[in-house]
PLY file of the C-alpha trace (Angstrom):
ply
format ascii 1.0
element vertex 526
property float x
property float y
property float z
element edge 525
property int vertex1
property int vertex2
end_header
71.85 -19.59 42.24
74.63 -21.31 44.31
77.65 -22.27 42.66
78.23 -26.10 41.71
74.44 -26.19 40.64
73.31 -28.15 37.72
72.31 -25.83 34.71
70.79 -27.00 31.80
69.64 -24.54 28.94
68.42 -25.57 25.51
67.42 -23.51 22.32
64.92 -25.03 20.27
65.65 -27.42 17.56
65.32 -25.73 14.11
63.75 -27.02 10.90
66.44 -28.11 8.89
64.88 -26.64 5.52
64.56 -23.17 6.91
67.65 -21.20 5.93
69.40 -19.77 9.34
68.69 -16.05 9.64
69.37 -13.75 12.39
66.17 -14.62 14.40
67.70 -18.05 14.53
71.11 -16.79 15.59
69.45 -14.33 18.14
68.15 -17.32 20.13
71.51 -19.38 19.81
73.68 -16.11 21.04
71.33 -15.76 23.98
71.45 -19.17 25.24
75.02 -19.26 24.63
75.66 -16.34 26.58
73.51 -17.49 29.66
75.32 -20.96 29.37
78.99 -19.37 29.56
77.95 -17.19 32.09
76.96 -20.24 34.23
80.02 -22.33 33.25
82.31 -19.38 34.09
80.36 -19.38 37.83
81.42 -23.03 38.23
77.79 -24.65 37.53
77.55 -27.76 36.26
76.44 -26.48 32.70
75.24 -28.31 29.60
74.12 -26.08 26.71
72.05 -28.18 23.86
70.78 -26.98 20.38
69.99 -29.28 17.23
67.65 -29.52 14.15
64.06 -31.02 13.78
64.17 -33.34 10.68
60.90 -35.20 10.75
57.57 -34.43 9.35
55.92 -33.56 6.05
57.30 -30.13 5.17
60.95 -31.62 4.95
59.59 -34.89 3.10
57.78 -32.55 0.56
60.91 -30.56 0.25
63.57 -33.40 -0.15
61.43 -34.81 -2.81
61.19 -31.63 -4.73
64.98 -31.68 -4.73
65.32 -35.13 -6.08
66.51 -36.76 -2.87
65.70 -38.70 0.13
64.71 -36.91 3.53
67.73 -38.24 5.34
70.18 -36.96 2.62
68.58 -33.69 2.34
68.82 -33.14 6.19
72.40 -34.33 6.32
73.23 -31.85 3.66
71.67 -28.87 5.39
73.06 -29.81 8.76
76.65 -29.80 7.14
76.13 -26.86 4.93
73.83 -24.52 7.05
73.07 -25.44 10.66
76.62 -26.26 12.03
78.30 -23.57 10.21
75.92 -21.23 11.96
77.30 -22.12 15.07
80.72 -21.09 14.18
79.84 -17.99 12.38
78.31 -16.67 15.90
80.99 -18.48 18.22
78.54 -20.61 20.00
80.02 -22.91 22.75
77.21 -25.78 23.03
77.78 -28.78 24.78
75.90 -30.88 22.45
73.76 -30.96 19.02
70.81 -33.25 18.64
69.34 -34.54 15.71
65.87 -35.96 15.67
67.00 -38.70 12.99
69.69 -39.84 15.69
69.45 -43.26 17.01
69.59 -42.17 20.37
66.44 -39.69 19.99
64.38 -42.40 17.91
64.59 -44.95 20.35
64.26 -42.97 23.60
60.95 -41.34 21.71
59.57 -44.78 21.16
60.27 -45.64 24.76
58.53 -42.45 26.01
55.10 -43.32 23.77
55.23 -46.67 24.70
55.16 -45.59 28.55
52.06 -43.16 27.91
50.43 -45.83 25.60
50.70 -48.40 28.58
49.56 -45.79 31.20
46.20 -45.15 29.11
47.23 -41.82 27.98
47.16 -42.53 24.28
44.02 -43.71 22.33
42.80 -44.20 18.70
40.28 -42.17 16.80
39.17 -40.54 13.69
40.26 -36.97 13.08
39.18 -34.64 10.73
40.82 -31.05 10.89
42.50 -28.13 8.90
46.41 -28.66 8.90
49.30 -26.29 8.09
52.06 -27.96 6.66
54.14 -24.90 7.18
53.47 -24.92 10.77
53.34 -28.71 11.01
50.16 -28.43 13.03
46.51 -28.74 13.09
45.62 -25.38 13.40
43.35 -23.96 16.35
40.26 -21.72 15.34
42.19 -18.80 16.58
44.88 -19.15 13.76
42.21 -19.95 10.84
41.56 -16.80 8.70
39.62 -16.38 5.52
41.85 -16.11 2.52
42.30 -12.86 0.29
43.54 -12.36 -3.35
44.51 -15.73 -4.86
43.26 -17.57 -1.94
39.98 -15.76 -1.88
36.99 -18.19 -0.42
39.88 -20.58 1.12
40.73 -20.95 4.90
44.47 -19.90 5.28
46.94 -20.13 8.30
47.00 -16.86 10.10
50.79 -17.16 10.50
51.74 -18.59 6.98
49.00 -17.17 4.93
48.81 -20.13 2.81
45.75 -22.38 2.34
45.27 -24.92 4.83
44.55 -28.73 4.23
41.63 -30.47 5.25
43.07 -33.93 6.59
40.87 -36.95 7.55
43.05 -39.67 9.37
42.66 -42.46 12.09
44.99 -41.28 14.32
46.50 -41.87 17.90
45.51 -39.07 20.46
47.43 -37.84 23.65
44.80 -37.30 26.53
45.97 -33.57 26.96
42.42 -32.43 27.93
43.50 -34.52 31.38
45.97 -31.97 32.17
44.07 -28.64 32.19
43.64 -28.08 35.73
47.04 -29.42 36.66
48.73 -27.00 34.22
46.83 -24.40 35.53
47.86 -24.96 39.21
51.40 -25.22 37.77
51.42 -21.75 36.38
49.79 -20.52 39.63
52.29 -22.23 41.85
55.33 -21.12 39.98
54.77 -17.93 38.38
58.39 -18.08 36.84
57.67 -21.21 35.13
56.77 -19.14 31.94
58.35 -15.91 31.41
58.10 -13.03 30.56
55.02 -12.09 32.14
53.28 -11.29 28.85
54.02 -15.06 27.92
52.81 -16.18 31.02
49.29 -14.51 30.65
49.02 -15.88 27.15
49.39 -19.16 28.01
47.14 -19.12 31.09
44.27 -17.35 28.86
44.76 -20.32 26.31
44.80 -23.21 28.76
41.69 -21.65 30.88
39.55 -22.00 27.71
39.90 -26.01 28.16
42.49 -28.25 26.50
41.64 -30.59 23.53
43.21 -33.89 23.14
46.10 -34.10 20.86
46.37 -36.10 17.74
50.00 -37.55 17.85
50.39 -39.80 14.61
50.09 -39.52 11.04
49.38 -42.48 8.75
49.50 -40.77 5.25
53.32 -40.18 4.83
56.32 -42.25 6.58
59.05 -39.87 7.37
59.26 -39.80 11.05
59.58 -42.10 14.27
57.57 -45.10 13.93
54.67 -45.71 16.62
55.89 -48.72 18.54
52.96 -50.63 18.50
51.62 -49.70 15.25
54.25 -48.98 12.52
51.94 -47.83 9.86
51.99 -44.56 11.81
54.54 -42.02 12.50
54.95 -39.78 15.38
53.16 -36.47 14.87
56.50 -33.98 14.36
55.95 -31.83 17.43
55.48 -34.58 19.68
58.83 -36.24 18.47
60.79 -32.83 18.39
59.73 -31.77 22.04
61.43 -35.08 23.37
64.88 -33.98 22.08
65.31 -31.95 25.57
65.21 -35.19 27.53
66.60 -37.65 24.77
69.81 -35.46 24.43
70.58 -36.04 28.23
69.85 -39.64 27.88
66.11 -40.27 28.98
65.68 -43.80 29.06
69.24 -45.20 28.43
71.55 -46.67 30.72
74.28 -44.87 32.77
73.03 -41.94 31.22
73.35 -38.30 32.46
69.24 -37.60 33.07
69.35 -37.41 36.63
72.15 -35.02 36.66
70.95 -32.88 34.21
67.25 -32.61 34.13
65.02 -30.07 34.48
66.24 -27.43 31.44
65.36 -23.94 31.10
63.88 -23.61 27.43
64.68 -20.41 25.36
62.24 -20.26 22.57
60.72 -17.85 20.43
57.40 -16.68 21.40
55.55 -18.27 18.39
56.42 -21.75 19.53
55.48 -20.82 23.08
52.44 -22.94 23.40
53.98 -26.15 22.42
56.53 -25.55 25.26
54.34 -24.31 27.74
51.52 -26.25 27.63
51.87 -29.55 25.32
55.44 -30.22 26.81
54.81 -30.05 30.32
51.57 -31.99 29.83
53.76 -34.65 28.17
55.98 -35.01 31.07
53.39 -35.00 33.59
51.91 -37.95 31.67
55.21 -39.80 31.79
55.74 -39.12 35.77
58.84 -36.68 34.84
59.72 -33.53 36.34
58.33 -30.29 34.32
61.24 -28.00 33.02
62.72 -25.41 35.21
61.49 -22.43 32.84
60.17 -21.33 29.55
61.39 -18.33 28.42
59.59 -16.74 25.12
61.63 -14.19 23.53
60.34 -11.66 21.22
60.73 -11.29 17.48
63.35 -9.87 15.67
61.39 -7.24 13.11
63.07 -5.83 9.96
61.09 -2.89 8.59
58.31 -3.65 11.00
57.64 -7.43 10.01
58.96 -10.49 11.37
61.70 -12.08 9.60
60.66 -14.90 7.54
62.10 -17.03 4.48
59.02 -16.68 2.39
58.75 -12.77 2.42
62.57 -12.69 1.80
63.03 -10.78 4.79
65.42 -13.12 6.61
69.09 -11.64 6.86
71.72 -14.26 6.83
74.33 -13.91 10.10
77.14 -13.90 7.74
75.86 -10.57 6.21
76.72 -9.07 9.55
79.57 -11.21 10.93
81.37 -10.59 7.62
81.64 -6.70 8.18
81.13 -6.18 12.03
82.62 -9.75 13.47
80.87 -12.24 15.69
81.41 -10.51 18.76
79.57 -7.15 17.57
76.84 -9.36 16.54
76.43 -11.04 19.77
76.65 -7.67 21.53
74.61 -5.66 19.42
70.97 -8.09 19.51
71.64 -8.38 23.41
72.04 -5.07 24.41
69.79 -3.14 21.50
66.76 -5.30 22.40
65.19 -6.15 25.79
65.04 -9.76 26.06
61.57 -11.15 25.90
60.24 -8.20 24.04
60.14 -7.64 20.14
63.06 -5.54 18.92
63.76 -3.93 15.57
66.85 -4.70 13.52
68.51 -1.85 11.48
71.88 -1.65 9.75
72.19 2.18 11.11
71.62 1.23 14.82
74.10 -1.57 14.52
76.51 0.80 12.88
76.06 3.56 15.52
76.37 0.97 18.66
79.41 -0.60 17.14
81.21 2.74 16.89
79.79 4.44 19.97
79.81 1.44 22.60
82.24 -0.96 21.31
84.95 0.79 19.17
84.97 4.32 21.14
83.62 2.89 24.50
85.27 -0.20 25.41
87.96 -0.76 22.64
89.47 2.71 23.12
89.33 2.49 26.92
91.25 -1.04 26.80
94.04 0.38 24.22
94.42 3.81 26.11
94.98 2.18 29.51
97.40 -0.40 27.90
99.17 2.26 26.01
99.78 4.49 29.17
101.11 1.31 31.44
103.31 0.75 28.24
104.30 4.47 28.23
104.90 5.61 31.73
105.83 2.07 33.24
107.64 0.37 30.64
104.70 -2.02 30.27
104.71 -3.26 34.19
101.49 -3.21 35.94
102.36 -0.78 39.17
101.66 -1.44 42.38
98.93 0.91 43.84
99.74 3.31 46.65
96.65 4.85 49.02
93.34 4.50 47.28
91.40 7.79 47.35
87.56 8.25 47.42
87.66 8.57 43.55
89.64 5.23 43.26
87.25 3.55 45.76
84.29 4.67 43.81
85.47 2.62 40.96
86.02 -0.31 43.25
82.35 -0.07 44.28
81.02 0.23 40.61
82.97 -2.77 39.65
81.30 -4.88 42.58
78.02 -3.51 42.05
78.11 -4.19 38.26
79.43 -7.88 38.66
76.61 -8.54 41.46
73.65 -6.80 39.26
74.78 -8.47 36.21
74.90 -11.98 37.72
71.29 -11.30 39.29
70.15 -10.12 35.81
71.46 -12.97 33.98
69.79 -15.42 36.41
66.45 -13.53 35.73
67.47 -14.11 31.95
67.45 -10.29 31.72
70.47 -10.26 29.47
69.97 -6.44 28.55
70.11 -5.59 31.81
73.22 -7.67 32.52
74.97 -5.88 29.88
73.83 -2.64 30.97
75.25 -3.18 34.47
78.74 -4.33 33.05
78.74 -1.06 30.77
78.67 1.06 33.83
82.39 0.00 34.15
83.32 1.13 30.86
81.69 4.37 31.28
82.86 4.95 34.95
86.51 3.99 33.96
86.32 6.37 30.87
85.21 9.22 33.23
88.02 8.31 35.96
90.82 8.59 33.42
89.38 11.95 32.29
88.93 13.26 35.71
92.43 11.55 37.09
94.60 13.00 33.81
97.45 10.33 34.18
99.01 12.20 31.33
99.31 15.13 33.58
100.36 13.28 36.45
103.46 11.88 34.37
105.02 15.20 34.05
105.91 15.26 37.48
107.65 12.50 39.24
106.42 13.33 42.55
103.11 12.21 41.33
104.63 8.67 40.42
102.89 6.98 43.27
99.43 8.74 42.28
100.03 7.85 38.67
100.42 4.07 39.55
97.58 4.13 41.66
95.51 5.56 38.85
96.69 3.06 36.10
96.50 -0.03 38.59
92.89 1.27 39.20
92.12 1.12 35.36
93.89 -2.05 34.69
92.07 -4.13 37.28
89.13 -2.65 36.04
89.79 -3.98 32.54
90.50 -7.09 34.05
86.97 -7.31 35.56
85.65 -6.38 32.29
87.43 -8.97 30.32
85.85 -11.66 32.73
82.33 -10.06 32.81
82.27 -9.69 28.90
83.80 -12.87 28.00
80.54 -14.71 27.72
79.35 -12.00 25.35
82.46 -10.80 23.55
84.87 -14.19 23.57
87.37 -13.17 21.26
87.85 -9.33 22.02
88.20 -10.37 25.76
90.56 -13.18 24.96
92.74 -10.54 23.19
92.39 -7.92 26.22
93.35 -10.90 28.74
96.31 -11.78 26.85
97.21 -7.81 26.52
96.91 -7.40 30.19
99.07 -10.21 31.00
96.69 -11.75 33.11
97.25 -15.30 32.11
100.68 -15.40 34.06
99.27 -14.52 37.32
95.42 -15.49 37.17
95.41 -18.43 34.78
92.98 -18.76 31.54
90.30 -16.23 31.07
87.66 -19.30 30.64
88.70 -20.21 34.27
88.05 -17.32 35.84
85.08 -17.38 38.04
82.72 -14.75 36.98
80.97 -14.16 40.15
84.31 -13.25 41.98
84.98 -10.93 38.86
83.77 -7.75 40.92
86.45 -8.10 43.76
88.90 -5.57 42.91
92.92 -5.82 43.28
93.03 -9.24 41.81
95.52 -8.46 38.68
99.00 -9.00 40.15
101.07 -5.92 40.20
104.12 -6.74 38.30
102.45 -8.17 35.30
103.47 -7.15 31.92
101.09 -5.87 29.49
101.69 -6.07 25.77
100.63 -4.19 22.62
96.74 -4.50 22.19
95.56 -4.68 18.26
92.09 -2.55 18.03
89.49 -4.83 19.80
86.98 -3.32 17.18
88.64 -1.89 14.11
87.20 1.07 12.38
84.77 0.08 9.78
84.22 2.16 6.86
80.66 3.83 6.54
79.59 2.17 3.34
77.82 -0.93 4.87
74.92 -2.91 3.79
0 1
1 2
2 3
3 4
4 5
5 6
6 7
7 8
8 9
9 10
10 11
11 12
12 13
13 14
14 15
15 16
16 17
17 18
18 19
19 20
20 21
21 22
22 23
23 24
24 25
25 26
26 27
27 28
28 29
29 30
30 31
31 32
32 33
33 34
34 35
35 36
36 37
37 38
38 39
39 40
40 41
41 42
42 43
43 44
44 45
45 46
46 47
47 48
48 49
49 50
50 51
51 52
52 53
53 54
54 55
55 56
56 57
57 58
58 59
59 60
60 61
61 62
62 63
63 64
64 65
65 66
66 67
67 68
68 69
69 70
70 71
71 72
72 73
73 74
74 75
75 76
76 77
77 78
78 79
79 80
80 81
81 82
82 83
83 84
84 85
85 86
86 87
87 88
88 89
89 90
90 91
91 92
92 93
93 94
94 95
95 96
96 97
97 98
98 99
99 100
100 101
101 102
102 103
103 104
104 105
105 106
106 107
107 108
108 109
109 110
110 111
111 112
112 113
113 114
114 115
115 116
116 117
117 118
118 119
119 120
120 121
121 122
122 123
123 124
124 125
125 126
126 127
127 128
128 129
129 130
130 131
131 132
132 133
133 134
134 135
135 136
136 137
137 138
138 139
139 140
140 141
141 142
142 143
143 144
144 145
145 146
146 147
147 148
148 149
149 150
150 151
151 152
152 153
153 154
154 155
155 156
156 157
157 158
158 159
159 160
160 161
161 162
162 163
163 164
164 165
165 166
166 167
167 168
168 169
169 170
170 171
171 172
172 173
173 174
174 175
175 176
176 177
177 178
178 179
179 180
180 181
181 182
182 183
183 184
184 185
185 186
186 187
187 188
188 189
189 190
190 191
191 192
192 193
193 194
194 195
195 196
196 197
197 198
198 199
199 200
200 201
201 202
202 203
203 204
204 205
205 206
206 207
207 208
208 209
209 210
210 211
211 212
212 213
213 214
214 215
215 216
216 217
217 218
218 219
219 220
220 221
221 222
222 223
223 224
224 225
225 226
226 227
227 228
228 229
229 230
230 231
231 232
232 233
233 234
234 235
235 236
236 237
237 238
238 239
239 240
240 241
241 242
242 243
243 244
244 245
245 246
246 247
247 248
248 249
249 250
250 251
251 252
252 253
253 254
254 255
255 256
256 257
257 258
258 259
259 260
260 261
261 262
262 263
263 264
264 265
265 266
266 267
267 268
268 269
269 270
270 271
271 272
272 273
273 274
274 275
275 276
276 277
277 278
278 279
279 280
280 281
281 282
282 283
283 284
284 285
285 286
286 287
287 288
288 289
289 290
290 291
291 292
292 293
293 294
294 295
295 296
296 297
297 298
298 299
299 300
300 301
301 302
302 303
303 304
304 305
305 306
306 307
307 308
308 309
309 310
310 311
311 312
312 313
313 314
314 315
315 316
316 317
317 318
318 319
319 320
320 321
321 322
322 323
323 324
324 325
325 326
326 327
327 328
328 329
329 330
330 331
331 332
332 333
333 334
334 335
335 336
336 337
337 338
338 339
339 340
340 341
341 342
342 343
343 344
344 345
345 346
346 347
347 348
348 349
349 350
350 351
351 352
352 353
353 354
354 355
355 356
356 357
357 358
358 359
359 360
360 361
361 362
362 363
363 364
364 365
365 366
366 367
367 368
368 369
369 370
370 371
371 372
372 373
373 374
374 375
375 376
376 377
377 378
378 379
379 380
380 381
381 382
382 383
383 384
384 385
385 386
386 387
387 388
388 389
389 390
390 391
391 392
392 393
393 394
394 395
395 396
396 397
397 398
398 399
399 400
400 401
401 402
402 403
403 404
404 405
405 406
406 407
407 408
408 409
409 410
410 411
411 412
412 413
413 414
414 415
415 416
416 417
417 418
418 419
419 420
420 421
421 422
422 423
423 424
424 425
425 426
426 427
427 428
428 429
429 430
430 431
431 432
432 433
433 434
434 435
435 436
436 437
437 438
438 439
439 440
440 441
441 442
442 443
443 444
444 445
445 446
446 447
447 448
448 449
449 450
450 451
451 452
452 453
453 454
454 455
455 456
456 457
457 458
458 459
459 460
460 461
461 462
462 463
463 464
464 465
465 466
466 467
467 468
468 469
469 470
470 471
471 472
472 473
473 474
474 475
475 476
476 477
477 478
478 479
479 480
480 481
481 482
482 483
483 484
484 485
485 486
486 487
487 488
488 489
489 490
490 491
491 492
492 493
493 494
494 495
495 496
496 497
497 498
498 499
499 500
500 501
501 502
502 503
503 504
504 505
505 506
506 507
507 508
508 509
509 510
510 511
511 512
512 513
513 514
514 515
515 516
516 517
517 518
518 519
519 520
520 521
521 522
522 523
523 524
524 525
């Protein structure tokens, strides 16, 4: 992707009354790393997250807690969802709430347009509804109950009884878009990714789409249907629109043209809403479909998807309080192939923290800074002639930067990290082979020692830039320690796609003591 392009990335908006767990945080971090990468590439970047606050589930929870849905949502946003972003160091540009006036008015505008153009009609509807999913369930997700729910129809996702609802509703003519959607998936194979997600969506749409019930009249917590205020908009129809309402759809002087279309990062359990219903809605309104919908896998704990109801949800602070936010961000993006399910274990987290972050990257940085301090009084030496072993490092750094950028473009964040980590491994090997401590014993080797340490320091400069979207705190400390800001400017201003060009750190820069980037953690965890 050429520099200067617009890049708009979103997370799903999360239900306010779910307690944030590491599954939510995983999505947030993935989108944040990609956004930071594009931002540091000079792309016109916008990163959106937020909360979904309408629907029957929230109304019921608020009532059970003796408060109004709006007060309940305000409390959860303030006490749970916004603090989550600080806990895991998210640098989002905007936070949308579906109770924001800017959202509600634009939802009504969108709906009115579809109604005026004949895409919405009224009809009777009777179907099994899951309050947990806020969805009338397709046949494929209705199963027979067991145990206490014997003889009842239950939701395959929540394992809770479904409610038979009969209402006069408004419907969206989604069936009109079956062929257009199949053509979209065919013409743009990267529209839904990864491949497994794409195949699943195509299979679903090939069976034929039914019209979608898009209003409810049995409760009033939601956006009012503009031509009939006895109905509120179906929560998913309302929620999906956040991606365009947040960037000013229907508002004067807004950034909609500049920002849209977006790349959507979603969990695979909500893939169908984003890859089927959402593009159909946009087609009906004559708007561009998203750039891409990427359905990542689930985080599994003990082989099961995390959930609040099964008490398998782990709060992000349980990890960050011990390991820090950088390690949290690194672990989930390195240990799991983005797009596939991945298992979380404390043992794996602890082992990777120690081996890859503390011993691999952290130790490399402190050793190199310590040697420049010891052998050159803290002043980065001027390199003499480069030998083959030095040039090999230049090649590794250039290739890692190029490969990582390509991987981020494909949302293969795990591959990007693996590419960058080749620099860590190669530099550690380079120092072992070059033995600067042995060179330092003979003044005749001063020029060679200077070249080795300059190569190592500039390798660290490249690592600081390339890893800054993933490890913002540690790389900032390293950048400061390398004295890089004086000659090169702030870390966040470094162009990430230029990071692989060797020799950028000015000789003569002054290094300063580096605190351990990843302090030792005592074995007693979890």
